[in-house]
N, C-alpha and C positions, 0 to 999 in steps of 0.2 A: 258258344264261349265267353259272348259278349251278355247273353242272357244268363248263363250260369255268375258268372261275376258280378252284375248287378243283383240278383240275386244275395250273394253273400255279403254286399257293401248293405244293401236292406235288410239285411240278418242281422248284419253286425252292428247296426244304429241302430234296432231294435234291441237287442239284448244293452248296447248301453243306458238307450233312455228305459229302460227298467232299475239298469244299475243306479241310473241316478232317480233316486225316489225320495229322496229326504230322511233316508231309512234312519231313525233314531238306535244306535246300540248302548247299553249299558252294562258292564264291565267291572267287578266287583276282583281287585286284585288283594289280598285281605294280606298278606304280604309286606306288601308298600303301603296300606293303612288309608287306601284311595280309592275314590268308584270311577270308570271313565268314562266319560257323556261322549258319545262319534256323532254324525253327521257324516253319513253317506263313506266312513272309513275316517275323515278328519275332525281333527278335535273341534270341540264345544267348549266342555266344562270338565273342570271335577272336583268330585267334593272330596276332600282331603280333610283327616285326621289321624293326627299324626301324635296329638297325646301332649299336655300339658308341659313335656320338656321343651318343645319344640311351639305350638300354639297354644293357646286357652283357651280355643271352642277352634271348633269342625267349620269349615270355612266352605265356600264355593270358589276354585280359584285351580286354574286362572280363565278366562270367558271372554271368548273370542265370537265376533261379528260370523256375518254372514261370507264378507269375503276373507276371513281368518287372523284378522287383525285384532289383538289383545285389545279388550276395553278397560281392564284393569293391571293396574302400577305392577311392574315387578318387584320392585324392594316390600320385603327384607327376604325374599325366600330368592326369586333369581334377578335379582337387580339387573337393571339396564343403563347408559353411560347416560346423564343429564338428569336422573329424574333425583325429585327429592328424597328424602335421608328420615322425615319428622315422622315422630305415631309411628312407632312401632308395632301397633297394635292394631293398625288399621293393614289387615290383609284379604284380599279377594273382596268376596260377597259374604255378608255376617250377620247374626240377629242378637243382640245382647240389649245392657241396661245399664245405666254407669250409677245406679240404687236400687238394688234391692235387700228390704232389710238391711238394708245398711250397710249392703258386699259393693264392689265395682268389678261388675262384669265387665265392664268399657275399656280401660285404661289396664287390663292386667295383660302382661306381656311377660319373656321372660326378660328383657329389656327395664324393669320397674327401676326409676332410678330412687336415691332417698326420699325428696320429694313429694312421690305420692308414697303415702302414708295406710291408705288401708282400710278394712282388710279390702281382699280380694276375692271375688269367687272364679268359681272355674265351670267350665261347661266341658261335659267329658261323656265324647262317643260310646253310647253303649251296644248297640246295632244294628242291623241292617233288616227291614220285616221286609219288603220285596221291590221286585223291579221287577218293569213291565217296559221291553222292545217294542218299535212300530214305525210302520210309516208315517213320515212326519209329527211324532208324536213317542213320549214313550215316559217314565214314570217311573220314580225311588220314591221308596220311603225308612226313614233313621229315624232312632232315639237316643235320647240323650238325658243324661242328667245335671241340672244345676246344682252347686255345688257350696257350702257355705267354706268357709278361712279353715273349719276343722277335719273337710271333708262329709259333712250330714248331705243328703240330699233335701237341695229347697224345694224346687220342680224336676218333674220329670217333663219332658217334652216330647213329640210328637211332630216329625214332618215329613209332609209330600212335596216332594219338585215335583212337577210336571213340565215337562220339554217337550220343546213347540219347534217346528223348524219348518222354512222351503226359501226357494232360491235366494231370497231378499233382507230375509230376518229371521230370528232366535229370541224366542221368547223363554221363562221362565217362570212359572208361577208356586209362590214360599207360600204354606198354607202352614202353619206352626200351632199345633195346642198345645198349652202347658196344665198343667196340671197341680196345682199345691200339695205339699207331701204335709206334715203331721201338725203345722203350723202358718196360722194365717200370712200371706206374703205381699206386701206393700212395694209399691211401685212408687216411691217418692218421687212425686213432681222431679225430673232435672233434665238437663239438656243434653246431656250424654245417651243416644237410644237413633232408630231400634234398631231398625233394617238399614242397611250401608252398605256401599261400596266403593271403595277406593280408588280411583278414577289415573288410567295410563297418563302420562304429562300431557299429553299433545289435547285431551279432553279434559286440561283444567283450562280457567281464565286465565287471558294474559296479566301480569301481576308485573303492576307502575313502581309499586314502595311496598319495602319490609311490613310485615304484617306480626304482632301477638297478639295468641291465641287463650284466653285462660279457660280450663275448665272447670266442671262443678267443684272441684277440692282447694281451686285459687291457683293452680299449678300455671303459671306459663308457660307457653308453645312458641319461641322463635320465628315469624317462615319468612324467610327474606326473598326480598326480589332476586328472579331470576332472568338468565337468556330467554326469549319468546319465542325462539326461530320455533317454526313447527307448532305452535300452542294457539287452540281455538275454538276453544271450548267456551261456549254462554247458556247458563241456563234461560227456559221460558215455562214460566209457572201455566197451571189451567186458570189464572185470573190474573192475565197476564202483567206479570210482575217478571223481569226481566235480572238476568247477573246478581250480581253481592245483594240485592234488595230483594232475594227471592226469602233469606233465611230469616228465618222465624216469624211467617207466612204462612198462612194455612192454603191449603192446596189439593182438589182431586188427583193432579196429576204435576209431575216437573220434569221437562221434556231436556235433557242436553244434549245441542248439536255439537257438532265439530268432523272434520277431518281427523284420519290415522291413515298416513302415507296420503295415498292416493283416492280413496274411499272416505266418503261424506259418510256421516252417519247421526242415528238419532238413537239418544240412550233415555228411554223411558222408562219412569217408576210409578207406578197406578196404584195408591189406598184403595180399599174395597169399603165397599157402603157400611157393611157391617160391621168393620172395627171397630172396636173400642177411639171413640174422640174423634171418629170420621164429621170434615177432613182436617186432614192429619196436617201438625205444625213441621218443615220442613227445615231439617239442620243440615242444609248445603253450603259450601265454602268455594270459595273459586279454586283453590292450591287443590283438588282432586275430590274432599269429601263430599260423599251427595247420601244426606240420609233423611229417611221419614221419623216422627219421632209425635205419635200420638200423646203419649204421656207427660210430657213437658209444656202443657200448657202456659202456664204462671211467667217460665221459667224464659220460656223460647219467646212470648210478647212482652219483658219486662213491666212483669206484675200485674198487664190490665185486666188479664184472664186470672180469675182464679186459680190455686192448686189442684189440682185433679187425686195427688196420693190415692190412686188406683189401688183397692184391696181386691185378691183374690183367697175368699176363703179354705181353710184347708180342706185339702178333699173336691176341691171345686176345681172348675177348667174352662180356662178362655184362648178361645180361636184367634190368631190375628193372619190377617190373607193378605198377599201382595204380587203386582208383574211388575217384571224387568222385560220391556220389548227395548231389543237393538235391532236396528232396523237399518239398512243402509239406504244414502238417501236422506233429504229433511222431511219429517212426516207430518202430514199436515193436519191441525189442529182438527180438521173436521175427524182424519181417522183416528186421533188417539183417541179421540171421545165416543166413535165406534168400541176400540180397544177396552175403552171402559165399559162400555155397557154389553159388552159380549163376557169379560169378565164378573160383572156384577149379577151375572144371571150362573154363573159358575155355583 
């Protein structure tokens, strides 16, 4: 009997071990306009495209760590106690820009005040090209159109999301190709861009005083000082810059460290050597905006660098590649550089 029990226990442990394989499953729920990404059946993230009446671009939301804690702010979709309620266009992880042929894709939301003059551009999901499930990795390919104020297509987007998971980390690679429509497309030198994540309150930097931030249209947003209980974020760049000083500097990556509940995390955004403007400038703010912008060198350097005004000719394409790494624990610089090297070879 004892031998039978041991055999059953061994078989059960083997089945359990096989089940916990970091299996990534991608499930499209067309009715809800979302694609859920799970790891061993537990939520990792979702690609959501509810449409312009809700969001002016598709986003990844929410994004969870290996410990199951959201790294993204809940407001305005799922408000949590104690969160900031500024910048309603900051939702999850997104990709857009503040001046594309004069159109503002960055600030567009369903809650635009009269101080924002526009014209605004909208990114509309057009299709799911493919999905792939797998052990430790999965893939989602989507398409979208960047529309001007009159609904004309300025850019056609094809984005590949590559998802990876292990026991202690989650990784999202975003590879986005933009093809210009019938007209040349100019990305005017502008600070509002380009790949961005709005972080959970715990991953903000503690705020010691109120701040006022002015966007590219000259519109000021007041960001008040708040209760700093549980707020633990700190930026660290590949070039040794820390904290608020990261804003407007260049770097190959930035690591945002902090604690979510009892889980210490490192959230690392990594640039790719083939990207335009590498190494990117960083549009990273202590109040929780974590963004990389390769196309605004002049404004982000306060005029020290010449304006780029990147032009994409009609019918031509450009590709941007970024990696978001969420690791449990404080990830050493050498390990981040190894992830950069691995990413650079993809």
